Residue frames as a rotation matrix with the C-alpha (Angstrom) as fourth column:
MET 1
-0.219 -0.369 0.903 -0.30
0.799 -0.599 -0.051 -5.07
0.560 0.711 0.426 25.97
THR 2
-0.080 0.180 -0.980 -0.14
0.815 -0.554 -0.169 -1.61
-0.574 -0.812 -0.103 27.42
ARG 3
0.873 0.480 0.083 -0.96
0.454 -0.740 -0.496 1.87
-0.177 0.471 -0.864 26.40
ALA 4
0.425 -0.706 0.566 1.51
0.299 -0.481 -0.824 4.40
0.854 0.520 0.007 24.99
GLY 5
0.133 -0.467 0.874 4.15
-0.718 -0.654 -0.240 5.09
0.684 -0.596 -0.421 27.56
GLY 6
0.750 0.203 0.630 3.77
-0.603 0.601 0.524 1.71
-0.272 -0.773 0.573 29.31
PRO 7
-0.201 -0.864 0.462 6.15
-0.487 0.497 0.718 -1.22
-0.850 -0.081 -0.521 29.29
LEU 8
0.485 0.279 -0.829 6.70
-0.873 0.095 -0.478 -2.81
-0.055 0.956 0.290 25.92
CYS 9
0.904 -0.240 0.353 7.81
0.249 0.968 0.019 -6.16
-0.346 0.071 0.935 24.53
ASP 10
-0.137 -0.969 -0.206 11.39
-0.220 -0.173 0.960 -6.56
-0.966 0.177 -0.189 23.40
THR 11
0.764 0.637 -0.099 10.59
-0.191 0.077 -0.979 -6.15
-0.616 0.767 0.180 19.67
ALA 12
-0.192 -0.946 0.263 14.13
0.222 0.219 0.950 -6.08
-0.956 0.241 0.168 18.26
MET 13
0.792 0.541 0.284 12.74
0.402 -0.111 -0.909 -4.29
-0.460 0.834 -0.306 15.20
GLU 14
-0.280 -0.949 -0.142 15.32
0.345 -0.238 0.908 -3.65
-0.896 0.205 0.394 12.52
ARG 15
-0.997 -0.033 0.075 13.47
0.081 -0.252 0.964 -3.35
-0.013 0.967 0.254 9.18
ALA 16
-0.213 0.964 -0.160 10.03
0.266 -0.100 -0.959 -1.92
-0.940 -0.247 -0.235 8.43
LEU 17
-0.832 0.114 0.543 7.98
0.540 -0.053 0.840 -1.57
0.124 0.992 -0.018 5.28
ILE 18
-0.399 0.717 -0.572 5.47
0.082 -0.593 -0.801 1.33
-0.913 -0.366 0.177 5.07
ILE 19
-0.677 0.330 0.658 2.89
0.729 0.177 0.662 0.96
0.102 0.927 -0.360 2.28
GLY 20
0.534 0.748 0.395 1.19
0.683 -0.657 0.321 4.35
0.499 0.098 -0.861 1.69
GLU 21
-0.104 -0.759 -0.642 4.26
0.982 -0.183 0.057 6.25
-0.160 -0.625 0.764 2.89
SER 22
-0.754 -0.215 0.621 3.28
0.438 -0.869 0.230 9.49
0.490 0.445 0.750 1.23
GLY 23
0.277 0.946 0.167 0.12
0.364 -0.264 0.893 9.97
0.889 -0.186 -0.418 3.32
GLY 24
0.310 -0.123 0.943 -0.04
-0.658 -0.743 0.119 11.85
0.686 -0.657 -0.311 6.62
ILE 25
0.801 0.026 0.598 0.05
-0.520 0.526 0.673 8.75
-0.297 -0.850 0.434 8.88
GLY 26
0.890 -0.428 0.156 2.38
0.455 0.813 -0.364 6.73
0.029 0.395 0.918 6.68
SER 27
0.293 -0.792 0.535 5.00
0.126 -0.523 -0.843 9.47
0.948 0.315 -0.053 6.37
ALA 28
0.351 -0.114 0.929 4.86
-0.846 -0.464 0.262 10.07
0.402 -0.878 -0.260 10.16
VAL 29
0.937 -0.025 0.349 5.27
-0.154 0.867 0.474 6.40
-0.314 -0.498 0.808 11.00
LYS 30
0.687 -0.708 0.163 8.27
0.583 0.404 -0.705 6.24
0.433 0.579 0.690 8.71
ALA 31
0.215 -0.585 0.782 9.84
-0.256 -0.807 -0.532 9.31
0.942 -0.086 -0.323 10.31
VAL 32
0.592 0.074 0.802 9.32
-0.805 0.020 0.593 8.01
0.028 -0.997 0.072 13.83
LEU 33
0.940 -0.267 0.213 10.86
0.252 0.963 0.095 4.61
-0.230 -0.036 0.973 12.90
GLU 34
0.458 -0.822 0.339 13.84
0.478 -0.094 -0.873 6.25
0.749 0.562 0.350 11.24
ALA 35
0.262 -0.361 0.895 14.38
-0.681 -0.726 -0.093 8.43
0.683 -0.585 -0.436 14.37
ARG 36
0.793 0.004 0.609 14.59
-0.490 0.600 0.633 5.14
-0.363 -0.800 0.478 16.32
GLY 37
-0.260 -0.961 -0.098 17.36
-0.822 0.167 0.545 4.00
-0.507 0.222 -0.833 14.00
ILE 38
-0.033 0.350 0.936 15.19
0.192 0.922 -0.337 1.48
-0.981 0.169 -0.098 12.20
THR 39
-0.949 -0.297 -0.107 15.53
-0.066 -0.146 0.987 0.97
-0.308 0.944 0.119 8.44
ALA 40
-0.038 0.999 0.004 12.15
0.169 0.010 -0.986 1.98
-0.985 -0.037 -0.169 6.98
ILE 41
-0.943 -0.160 0.293 11.31
0.295 0.009 0.955 1.41
-0.155 0.987 0.039 3.35
GLY 42
-0.295 0.871 -0.393 8.37
-0.147 -0.448 -0.882 3.39
-0.944 -0.203 0.261 1.98
LEU 43
-0.845 0.107 0.524 6.15
0.533 0.254 0.807 2.70
-0.047 0.961 -0.272 -1.00
SER 44
-0.194 0.815 -0.546 3.40
0.125 -0.531 -0.838 4.95
-0.973 -0.231 0.001 -2.35
ARG 45
0.532 0.431 0.729 1.64
0.775 0.099 -0.624 5.93
-0.341 0.897 -0.281 -5.53
SER 46
0.991 -0.096 -0.097 3.24
-0.124 -0.932 -0.342 9.35
-0.058 0.351 -0.935 -5.72
GLY 47
0.320 -0.945 0.070 6.72
-0.759 -0.212 0.616 8.17
-0.567 -0.250 -0.785 -4.95
ASP 48
-0.625 -0.628 0.464 6.85
-0.361 0.759 0.541 4.71
-0.692 0.171 -0.701 -6.56
GLY 49
-0.533 0.489 -0.691 3.83
-0.779 0.036 0.626 4.40
0.331 0.872 0.361 -8.79
LEU 50
-0.978 0.189 -0.084 2.30
0.206 0.902 -0.378 1.79
0.005 -0.387 -0.922 -6.47
ASP 51
-0.413 0.910 0.028 -1.43
-0.765 -0.364 0.532 1.45
0.495 0.198 0.846 -7.22
VAL 52
-0.889 -0.001 0.457 -3.04
-0.321 0.714 -0.622 -0.61
-0.326 -0.700 -0.635 -4.53
THR 53
0.210 0.977 0.024 -6.17
-0.619 0.152 -0.770 -1.00
-0.756 0.147 0.637 -6.64
SER 54
0.571 -0.134 -0.810 -4.10
-0.729 0.371 -0.575 -3.02
0.378 0.919 0.114 -9.12
GLU 55
0.895 -0.224 0.386 -2.87
-0.035 0.827 0.561 -6.48
-0.445 -0.515 0.733 -8.16
ALA 56
0.655 -0.669 0.352 -0.25
0.672 0.301 -0.677 -6.31
0.347 0.680 0.646 -10.87
SER 57
0.355 -0.508 0.784 1.18
-0.298 -0.857 -0.420 -3.09
0.886 -0.085 -0.456 -9.37
ILE 58
0.685 -0.044 0.727 1.26
-0.725 0.054 0.686 -4.58
-0.069 -0.998 0.005 -5.93
GLU 59
0.908 -0.307 0.283 2.91
0.307 0.951 0.046 -7.77
-0.283 0.045 0.958 -7.14
ALA 60
0.491 -0.751 0.441 5.61
0.473 -0.195 -0.859 -5.81
0.731 0.631 0.259 -9.03
ALA 61
0.355 -0.346 0.868 6.34
-0.580 -0.810 -0.086 -3.44
0.733 -0.473 -0.488 -6.12
LEU 62
0.633 -0.058 0.772 6.47
-0.703 0.375 0.604 -6.13
-0.325 -0.925 0.196 -3.40
GLY 63
0.943 -0.245 0.225 8.15
0.308 0.899 -0.312 -8.64
-0.126 0.363 0.923 -5.67
ALA 64
0.505 -0.778 0.374 11.09
0.079 -0.390 -0.917 -6.27
0.860 0.493 -0.136 -6.09
LEU 65
0.472 -0.269 0.839 11.81
-0.847 -0.401 0.348 -6.30
0.243 -0.875 -0.418 -2.34
GLN 66
0.019 -0.539 -0.842 14.37
-0.027 0.842 -0.539 -8.58
0.999 0.033 0.002 -0.82
GLY 67
-0.903 -0.420 -0.085 14.65
0.029 0.139 -0.990 -10.02
0.428 -0.897 -0.114 2.65
SER 68
-0.077 0.891 -0.448 12.03
0.824 0.309 0.474 -9.91
0.561 -0.333 -0.758 5.39
PHE 69
-0.395 0.027 0.918 10.49
-0.214 -0.975 -0.063 -7.21
0.893 -0.221 0.391 7.57
ASP 70
-0.879 0.059 -0.473 9.79
0.467 0.306 -0.829 -6.96
0.096 -0.950 -0.297 11.24
LEU 71
-0.225 0.848 -0.480 6.88
0.183 -0.447 -0.875 -4.57
-0.957 -0.284 -0.054 10.55
ILE 72
-0.806 0.209 0.554 4.71
0.526 -0.176 0.832 -4.17
0.272 0.962 0.031 7.50
PHE 73
-0.502 0.583 -0.639 2.49
0.305 -0.572 -0.761 -1.15
-0.810 -0.577 0.110 8.06
VAL 74
-0.554 0.393 0.734 -0.34
0.807 0.037 0.589 -0.68
0.205 0.919 -0.338 5.58
ALA 75
-0.534 0.231 -0.813 -1.41
0.371 -0.800 -0.471 2.99
-0.760 -0.553 0.342 5.68
THR 76
-0.977 0.152 0.149 -3.32
0.093 -0.324 0.941 3.17
0.192 0.934 0.303 2.44
GLY 77
-0.272 0.953 -0.132 -7.01
0.948 0.242 -0.207 4.17
-0.166 -0.182 -0.969 2.11
ALA 78
-0.957 0.070 0.283 -9.33
-0.003 -0.973 0.233 7.05
0.291 0.222 0.931 1.58
LEU 79
-0.564 0.805 -0.184 -12.64
0.347 0.029 -0.938 8.32
-0.750 -0.592 -0.295 2.93
VAL 80
0.469 0.666 -0.580 -13.66
-0.288 -0.505 -0.813 10.34
-0.835 0.549 -0.045 -0.14
ILE 81
-0.526 -0.599 0.603 -13.03
0.390 0.461 0.797 8.76
-0.756 0.655 -0.009 -3.58
ASP 82
-0.777 0.153 0.610 -13.80
0.577 -0.214 0.788 10.59
0.251 0.965 0.078 -6.85
GLY 83
-0.782 0.414 0.465 -15.80
-0.397 -0.907 0.139 13.21
0.480 -0.076 0.874 -4.99
HIS 84
0.154 0.869 -0.471 -18.21
0.077 0.465 0.882 10.69
0.985 -0.172 0.005 -3.36
ALA 85
-0.469 -0.229 0.853 -18.62
-0.745 -0.415 -0.521 11.89
0.474 -0.880 0.024 0.26
PRO 86
-0.983 0.158 -0.092 -19.73
0.183 0.812 -0.554 9.52
-0.013 -0.562 -0.827 3.04
GLU 87
-0.426 0.895 0.134 -23.46
0.170 -0.066 0.983 8.89
0.889 0.442 -0.123 2.74
LYS 88
-0.828 0.251 0.501 -25.78
-0.560 -0.398 -0.727 10.38
0.017 -0.883 0.470 5.33
THR 89
0.123 0.913 0.388 -28.70
-0.680 0.362 -0.638 8.22
-0.723 -0.185 0.666 4.10
ILE 90
-0.435 -0.272 0.858 -29.01
0.286 0.862 0.419 5.05
-0.854 0.428 -0.297 2.16
LYS 91
0.692 0.718 0.074 -31.07
0.342 -0.235 -0.910 7.07
-0.636 0.655 -0.408 -0.39
THR 92
0.719 -0.469 -0.513 -27.81
-0.654 -0.707 -0.270 8.50
-0.236 0.530 -0.815 -1.68
LEU 93
0.055 -0.707 0.706 -25.92
-0.195 0.685 0.702 5.19
-0.979 -0.176 -0.100 -1.89
GLU 94
0.567 -0.002 -0.824 -24.35
-0.818 -0.116 -0.563 4.69
-0.095 0.993 -0.068 -5.33
PRO 95
0.961 -0.194 0.199 -23.02
0.202 0.979 -0.020 1.31
-0.191 0.060 0.980 -6.57
GLU 96
0.524 -0.807 0.273 -19.92
0.358 -0.082 -0.930 2.88
0.773 0.585 0.246 -8.07
ALA 97
0.253 -0.432 0.866 -19.05
-0.754 -0.649 -0.103 4.72
0.606 -0.627 -0.490 -4.86
MET 98
0.705 0.084 0.704 -19.35
-0.618 0.560 0.552 1.55
-0.348 -0.824 0.446 -2.83
LEU 99
0.899 -0.408 0.157 -17.31
0.431 0.764 -0.480 -0.48
0.076 0.500 0.863 -5.30
ALA 100
0.376 -0.807 0.456 -14.60
-0.066 -0.514 -0.855 2.15
0.924 0.292 -0.247 -5.28
GLN 101
0.345 -0.235 0.909 -14.39
-0.932 -0.202 0.301 1.97
0.113 -0.951 -0.289 -1.45
PHE 102
0.883 0.009 0.470 -14.09
-0.139 0.960 0.243 -1.80
-0.449 -0.280 0.849 -1.63
LYS 103
0.796 -0.584 0.160 -11.41
0.382 0.278 -0.882 -1.65
0.471 0.762 0.444 -4.29
LEU 104
0.119 -0.780 0.614 -9.21
-0.331 -0.614 -0.717 0.77
0.936 -0.118 -0.332 -2.30
ASN 105
-0.032 -0.109 0.994 -9.99
-0.965 -0.254 -0.058 -0.01
0.259 -0.961 -0.097 1.32
THR 106
0.576 0.261 0.775 -10.59
-0.552 0.823 0.132 -3.77
-0.603 -0.504 0.618 1.20
LEU 107
0.970 -0.183 0.161 -9.12
0.243 0.688 -0.684 -5.28
0.014 0.702 0.712 -1.96
GLY 108
0.485 -0.832 0.269 -5.95
-0.470 -0.507 -0.722 -3.16
0.738 0.224 -0.637 -1.69
PRO 109
-0.017 -0.527 0.850 -4.93
-0.992 0.116 0.052 -4.45
-0.126 -0.842 -0.524 1.76
ALA 110
0.715 0.297 0.633 -6.06
-0.292 0.949 -0.116 -7.97
-0.636 -0.102 0.765 0.86
MET 111
0.921 -0.390 0.009 -3.77
0.163 0.363 -0.918 -8.06
0.355 0.846 0.398 -2.14
ILE 112
0.231 -0.850 0.474 -0.96
-0.766 -0.459 -0.450 -6.59
0.600 -0.259 -0.757 -0.10
LEU 113
0.207 -0.116 0.971 -1.30
-0.803 0.547 0.236 -9.37
-0.558 -0.829 0.020 2.43
LYS 114
0.951 0.172 0.256 -1.29
-0.002 0.834 -0.551 -11.87
-0.309 0.524 0.794 -0.41
HIS 115
0.721 -0.681 0.127 1.90
0.237 0.069 -0.969 -10.65
0.652 0.729 0.211 -1.95
ALA 116
0.234 -0.632 0.739 3.60
-0.790 -0.567 -0.235 -9.65
0.567 -0.528 -0.632 1.28
LEU 117
0.951 0.251 0.179 3.43
-0.308 0.748 0.588 -13.13
0.014 -0.614 0.789 2.73
ARG 118
0.608 -0.779 -0.154 6.94
0.648 0.599 -0.470 -14.05
0.459 0.186 0.869 1.64
LEU 119
-0.098 -0.674 0.732 8.27
-0.040 -0.733 -0.679 -10.91
0.994 -0.096 0.045 3.35
ILE 120
0.596 0.356 0.720 7.04
-0.738 -0.111 0.666 -12.06
0.317 -0.928 0.196 6.79
PRO 121
-0.468 -0.871 -0.151 9.78
-0.736 0.479 -0.478 -13.94
0.489 -0.113 -0.865 8.61
LYS 122
0.453 0.582 -0.676 9.11
-0.174 0.801 0.573 -17.50
0.874 -0.142 0.464 9.88
ASP 123
-0.022 -0.616 -0.788 11.77
0.673 0.574 -0.467 -17.46
0.739 -0.540 0.402 12.69
ARG 124
-0.839 -0.312 -0.446 10.89
0.543 -0.514 -0.664 -14.43
-0.022 -0.800 0.600 14.75
ARG 125
-0.010 0.828 -0.560 8.27
0.628 -0.431 -0.648 -11.90
-0.778 -0.359 -0.515 15.82
ALA 126
-0.949 -0.154 0.275 6.84
0.310 -0.616 0.724 -9.76
0.057 0.773 0.632 13.01
VAL 127
-0.285 0.885 -0.368 3.81
0.368 -0.253 -0.895 -7.53
-0.885 -0.390 -0.254 12.84
VAL 128
-0.798 0.212 0.565 1.56
0.480 -0.345 0.807 -6.63
0.366 0.914 0.174 9.88
ALA 129
-0.443 0.619 -0.649 -0.66
0.439 -0.482 -0.759 -3.69
-0.782 -0.621 -0.058 10.84
VAL 130
-0.585 0.352 0.731 -3.45
0.702 -0.231 0.674 -2.56
0.406 0.907 -0.112 8.55
LEU 131
-0.957 0.260 -0.125 -5.05
-0.167 -0.852 -0.496 0.78
-0.236 -0.454 0.859 9.18
SER 132
-0.442 0.896 0.052 -8.77
0.812 0.374 0.449 0.34
0.382 0.241 -0.892 9.65
ALA 133
-0.707 0.246 0.663 -11.32
-0.312 -0.950 0.019 2.62
0.635 -0.193 0.748 11.34
ARG 134
-0.893 0.416 0.173 -13.65
-0.084 0.224 -0.971 2.46
-0.443 -0.881 -0.165 14.35
VAL 135
-0.127 0.900 -0.416 -16.55
-0.869 -0.303 -0.392 3.20
-0.479 0.312 0.821 12.00
GLY 136
-0.338 -0.029 -0.941 -15.89
-0.689 0.689 0.227 -0.26
0.642 0.724 -0.253 10.53
SER 137
-0.998 0.018 0.060 -16.99
-0.033 0.658 -0.752 -1.84
-0.053 -0.753 -0.656 13.77
ILE 138
-0.361 0.922 -0.137 -20.48
0.147 0.202 0.968 -3.32
0.921 0.329 -0.209 13.59
GLY 139
0.017 0.360 -0.933 -20.79
0.929 0.339 0.148 -3.52
0.370 -0.869 -0.329 17.36
ASP 140
-0.536 -0.297 -0.790 -19.80
0.645 -0.748 -0.156 0.12
-0.544 -0.594 0.592 17.87
ASN 141
-0.880 0.191 0.435 -22.05
0.265 -0.561 0.784 1.48
0.394 0.805 0.443 15.25
GLY 142
-0.394 0.767 -0.506 -24.75
0.764 -0.033 -0.645 3.56
-0.512 -0.640 -0.573 16.94
LEU 143
-0.340 0.196 -0.920 -25.17
-0.221 -0.967 -0.124 6.28
-0.914 0.161 0.372 14.33
GLY 144
0.463 0.471 0.751 -25.61
0.591 0.467 -0.658 4.57
-0.660 0.748 -0.062 10.94
GLY 145
0.901 -0.056 -0.430 -24.78
-0.325 -0.744 -0.584 6.26
-0.287 0.666 -0.689 7.68
TRP 146
0.033 -0.966 -0.256 -21.37
-0.936 -0.120 0.331 6.20
-0.350 0.228 -0.908 5.88
TYR 147
0.788 0.486 0.377 -22.46
-0.392 0.869 -0.301 2.97
-0.474 0.089 0.876 4.20
SER 148
0.830 -0.484 -0.278 -19.67
-0.086 0.381 -0.921 2.49
0.552 0.788 0.274 1.67
TYR 149
-0.054 -0.944 0.327 -16.74
-0.624 -0.223 -0.748 3.38
0.779 -0.245 -0.577 3.94
ARG 150
0.058 0.135 0.989 -18.11
-0.946 0.325 0.011 1.53
-0.320 -0.936 0.146 6.99
THR 151
0.888 0.415 0.196 -18.75
-0.329 0.873 -0.359 -1.58
-0.320 0.255 0.912 4.92
ALA 152
0.611 -0.755 -0.238 -15.33
-0.187 0.154 -0.970 -1.52
0.769 0.638 -0.047 3.28
LYS 153
-0.236 -0.743 0.627 -13.61
-0.817 -0.198 -0.541 -1.21
0.526 -0.640 -0.560 6.63
ALA 154
0.364 0.448 0.817 -15.71
-0.786 0.619 0.011 -3.94
-0.501 -0.646 0.577 8.18
ALA 155
0.986 0.066 -0.151 -14.72
-0.148 0.760 -0.632 -6.12
0.073 0.646 0.760 5.28
VAL 156
0.265 -0.962 -0.063 -11.01
-0.395 -0.049 -0.917 -5.41
0.880 0.268 -0.393 5.60
ASN 157
-0.101 -0.199 0.975 -11.21
-0.994 0.068 -0.089 -6.35
-0.049 -0.978 -0.205 9.24
GLN 158
0.767 0.424 0.481 -12.50
-0.399 0.903 -0.160 -9.77
-0.503 -0.069 0.862 8.21
VAL 159
0.785 -0.557 -0.271 -9.63
-0.089 0.330 -0.940 -10.12
0.613 0.762 0.209 5.73
VAL 160
-0.109 -0.831 0.545 -7.13
-0.774 -0.273 -0.571 -9.31
0.623 -0.485 -0.614 8.48
HIS 161
0.163 0.235 0.958 -8.70
-0.893 0.449 0.042 -11.74
-0.420 -0.862 0.283 10.93
SER 162
0.950 0.269 0.158 -8.82
-0.175 0.879 -0.443 -14.59
-0.258 0.393 0.882 8.40
ALA 163
0.567 -0.815 -0.123 -5.25
-0.212 0.000 -0.977 -13.90
0.796 0.580 -0.173 7.20
ALA 164
-0.042 -0.570 0.820 -4.02
-0.972 -0.166 -0.165 -13.95
0.230 -0.805 -0.547 10.79
ILE 165
0.581 0.354 0.733 -5.39
-0.567 0.822 0.053 -17.48
-0.584 -0.447 0.678 11.24
GLU 166
0.982 -0.191 0.019 -3.79
0.132 0.604 -0.786 -18.74
0.138 0.774 0.618 8.05
ILE 167
0.395 -0.888 0.234 -0.47
-0.371 -0.387 -0.844 -17.00
0.841 0.247 -0.482 8.49
GLY 168
0.269 -0.203 0.941 -0.22
-0.962 -0.013 0.272 -18.17
-0.043 -0.979 -0.198 12.10
ARG 169
0.949 0.147 0.279 0.02
-0.145 0.989 -0.025 -21.76
-0.279 -0.017 0.960 10.90
SER 170
0.631 -0.758 0.165 3.34
0.651 0.402 -0.644 -21.25
0.421 0.514 0.747 9.22
ARG 171
-0.396 -0.722 0.567 4.61
0.176 -0.666 -0.725 -18.22
0.901 -0.187 0.391 11.20
LYS 172
0.187 0.558 -0.809 3.68
0.856 0.311 0.412 -18.75
0.482 -0.769 -0.420 14.88
ASP 173
-0.326 -0.383 -0.865 5.28
0.828 -0.556 -0.066 -15.48
-0.456 -0.738 0.498 15.94
ALA 174
-0.808 0.123 0.576 3.50
0.354 -0.679 0.643 -13.30
0.470 0.723 0.506 13.34
ILE 175
-0.419 0.685 -0.596 0.99
0.553 -0.328 -0.766 -10.78
-0.720 -0.650 -0.242 14.53
ILE 176
-0.796 0.252 0.550 -1.57
0.465 -0.327 0.823 -9.59
0.387 0.911 0.143 11.97
VAL 177
-0.353 0.626 -0.695 -3.93
0.756 -0.246 -0.606 -6.81
-0.551 -0.740 -0.387 13.22
SER 178
0.132 0.449 0.884 -6.26
0.693 -0.679 0.241 -4.02
0.709 0.581 -0.401 12.25
LEU 179
-0.566 -0.356 -0.744 -5.59
0.789 -0.494 -0.364 -0.63
-0.238 -0.793 0.561 13.90
HIS 180
0.604 0.690 0.399 -7.78
0.714 -0.691 0.115 2.41
0.355 0.215 -0.910 14.46
PRO 181
-0.369 -0.915 0.163 -5.55
0.770 -0.399 -0.498 5.49
0.521 -0.059 0.852 14.54
GLY 182
-0.161 0.405 -0.900 -8.07
0.653 -0.640 -0.405 7.87
-0.740 -0.653 -0.162 16.07
THR 183
0.824 0.439 0.359 -8.98
0.560 -0.538 -0.630 11.06
-0.084 0.720 -0.689 14.28
VAL 184
-0.130 -0.986 -0.107 -5.70
0.808 -0.168 0.565 12.32
-0.575 -0.013 0.818 12.79
ALA 185
0.468 0.274 -0.840 -5.28
-0.042 -0.943 -0.331 15.88
-0.883 0.191 -0.430 11.53
THR 186
-0.702 -0.614 0.360 -4.66
0.335 0.161 0.928 15.12
-0.628 0.773 0.092 7.83
LYS 187
-0.740 0.417 -0.527 -6.31
-0.670 -0.522 0.528 16.07
-0.055 0.744 0.666 4.53
PHE 188
-0.800 0.395 -0.453 -8.10
0.208 0.889 0.408 12.73
0.563 0.232 -0.793 4.83
THR 189
-0.309 0.650 -0.694 -10.16
0.948 0.273 -0.167 13.92
0.081 -0.709 -0.700 7.80
GLN 190
-0.949 -0.262 -0.178 -10.23
0.303 -0.915 -0.268 17.70
-0.093 -0.308 0.947 7.63
ASP 191
-0.643 0.759 0.106 -13.80
-0.563 -0.561 0.606 17.99
0.520 0.330 0.788 6.40
TYR 192
0.218 0.778 -0.589 -15.21
-0.147 0.623 0.768 15.18
0.965 -0.081 0.250 8.55
ALA 193
-0.761 -0.557 -0.332 -13.53
0.242 0.232 -0.942 15.49
0.602 -0.797 -0.042 11.98
GLY 194
0.263 0.953 0.150 -16.60
0.233 -0.214 0.949 17.26
0.936 -0.215 -0.278 13.38
ARG 195
0.724 0.080 0.685 -16.58
-0.592 -0.437 0.677 17.26
0.354 -0.896 -0.269 17.17
HIS 196
0.870 -0.424 -0.253 -13.89
0.482 0.840 0.249 14.60
0.107 -0.339 0.935 17.41
LYS 197
0.648 -0.731 -0.213 -10.57
-0.382 -0.554 0.739 15.59
-0.658 -0.398 -0.639 18.94
THR 198
0.911 -0.395 -0.117 -7.80
0.053 0.394 -0.918 15.35
0.409 0.830 0.380 16.39
VAL 199
0.591 -0.805 -0.050 -4.12
0.126 0.030 0.992 14.57
-0.797 -0.592 0.119 16.98
PRO 200
0.333 -0.535 -0.777 -1.15
-0.894 -0.441 -0.079 15.51
-0.300 0.721 -0.625 14.76
PRO 201
0.737 -0.035 -0.675 0.22
-0.398 0.784 -0.476 12.73
0.546 0.620 0.564 12.53
GLN 202
-0.319 -0.938 -0.136 3.46
-0.403 0.263 -0.877 12.36
0.858 -0.225 -0.462 14.54
GLU 203
-0.509 0.192 0.839 1.53
-0.841 0.095 -0.532 11.82
-0.182 -0.977 0.114 17.75
ALA 204
0.624 0.781 -0.040 -0.71
-0.754 0.587 -0.294 9.32
-0.206 0.214 0.955 16.02
ALA 205
0.403 -0.594 -0.696 2.36
-0.388 0.578 -0.718 7.51
0.829 0.559 0.002 14.67
GLU 206
-0.636 -0.700 0.326 3.94
-0.565 0.134 -0.814 7.30
0.526 -0.702 -0.481 18.08
ASN 207
-0.118 0.703 0.701 0.71
-0.905 0.214 -0.368 6.02
-0.409 -0.678 0.611 19.57
LEU 208
0.798 0.467 -0.381 0.30
-0.596 0.704 -0.387 3.32
0.087 0.536 0.840 16.95
LEU 209
0.096 -0.848 -0.522 3.91
-0.338 0.465 -0.818 2.19
0.936 0.255 -0.241 17.14
SER 210
-0.589 -0.237 0.773 3.56
-0.804 0.069 -0.591 1.94
0.087 -0.969 -0.231 20.94
VAL 211
0.440 0.811 0.385 0.58
-0.775 0.560 -0.294 -0.37
-0.453 -0.169 0.875 20.43
ILE 212
0.727 -0.211 -0.654 2.52
-0.413 0.627 -0.661 -2.37
0.549 0.750 0.368 17.85
ASP 213
-0.348 -0.926 0.145 5.47
-0.622 0.113 -0.775 -2.67
0.701 -0.360 -0.616 20.22
GLY 214
-0.543 0.124 0.830 3.27
-0.802 0.217 -0.557 -4.11
-0.249 -0.968 -0.019 22.89
LEU 215
0.467 0.760 -0.453 1.40
-0.864 0.500 -0.053 -6.66
0.186 0.416 0.890 20.80
THR 216
-0.449 -0.541 0.712 1.88
-0.599 0.773 0.210 -10.36
-0.663 -0.332 -0.671 21.61
ALA 217
-0.939 -0.044 -0.342 1.25
-0.306 0.562 0.769 -13.37
0.158 0.826 -0.541 19.37
ASP 218
-0.672 0.739 -0.055 -1.96
0.710 0.621 -0.331 -14.29
-0.210 -0.261 -0.942 21.13
GLN 219
-0.086 0.624 -0.776 -3.44
0.043 -0.776 -0.629 -10.93
-0.995 -0.087 0.040 19.95
THR 220
-0.954 -0.275 -0.118 -3.02
-0.108 -0.052 0.993 -11.74
-0.280 0.960 0.020 16.29
GLY 221
-0.629 0.743 0.227 -6.19
0.630 0.316 0.709 -11.26
0.455 0.589 -0.668 14.30
GLY 222
-0.097 0.574 -0.813 -7.41
0.896 -0.305 -0.323 -8.50
-0.434 -0.760 -0.485 16.63
PHE 223
0.099 0.240 0.966 -8.71
0.621 -0.773 0.129 -4.96
0.778 0.587 -0.225 16.12
PHE 224
-0.021 -0.309 -0.951 -7.15
0.966 -0.250 0.060 -2.32
-0.256 -0.918 0.304 18.40
ASP 225
0.911 0.267 0.315 -7.36
0.338 -0.921 -0.196 1.44
0.238 0.285 -0.929 18.74
TRP 226
0.372 -0.782 0.501 -4.56
-0.066 -0.561 -0.825 3.93
0.926 0.273 -0.260 19.14
ALA 227
0.103 -0.267 0.958 -4.46
-0.963 -0.266 0.030 3.34
0.247 -0.926 -0.285 22.91
GLY 228
-0.835 -0.480 -0.269 -4.22
-0.428 0.874 -0.229 -0.43
0.345 -0.076 -0.936 22.65
LYS 229
-0.412 0.771 0.486 -7.86
-0.488 0.263 -0.832 -1.04
-0.769 -0.580 0.268 23.61
GLU 230
-0.853 0.165 0.496 -9.68
0.441 0.735 0.515 -3.79
-0.279 0.658 -0.700 21.66
VAL 231
-0.619 0.675 -0.401 -12.38
-0.756 -0.651 0.069 -2.50
-0.214 0.346 0.913 19.33
PRO 232
-0.097 0.655 0.750 -15.57
-0.098 0.743 -0.662 -4.62
-0.990 -0.138 -0.008 18.99
TRP 233
-0.874 -0.145 0.463 -16.13
0.400 0.323 0.858 -6.29
-0.274 0.935 -0.224 15.67
């Protein structure tokens, strides 16, 4: 695989599904795909009533779709839920805040993978990309803090890795990965970007799609950043 701007695989992408299409990254990914001439279907809470914390909602939304997709891009998630900011110390850790993070950032993508299985083709290359975050890396954690969000993202990485193993048994050309988009200039990050360089959503989308274009089947189950570099677990 190569970085953005490098040579890419022949992906022959025709149809894509964007889950979380109303968010900054999701909407940008959909726009870039449509500019490429790819049919991109978007689902979101605001546009379609999709609640990724409800399995019934996920099952109904994905069950209404027909055919298969060359890309399923899961762009759902949140850093702050119900006013609970990332914890600076374990002294402020609240059970409800951690459970809310798991429900949205771990169980949501897990249920999407469960009900999107039938939408992944068996006869050709397809990618399922789940937005994760570098702070979900245990090996890269040198600062501590952010207990709920970090733990939920570490957990979704495990879901992705395990699903890649299982899905690969019936769909040998499927690629299931976690992606770190970098720090993107959206409402999601505006209060927490700190000293990190931010990029506009369109640039982030182009970077992520470049990584997706370059993925090969032997990289399924991996965790990659916006430049295509592997992130430690």
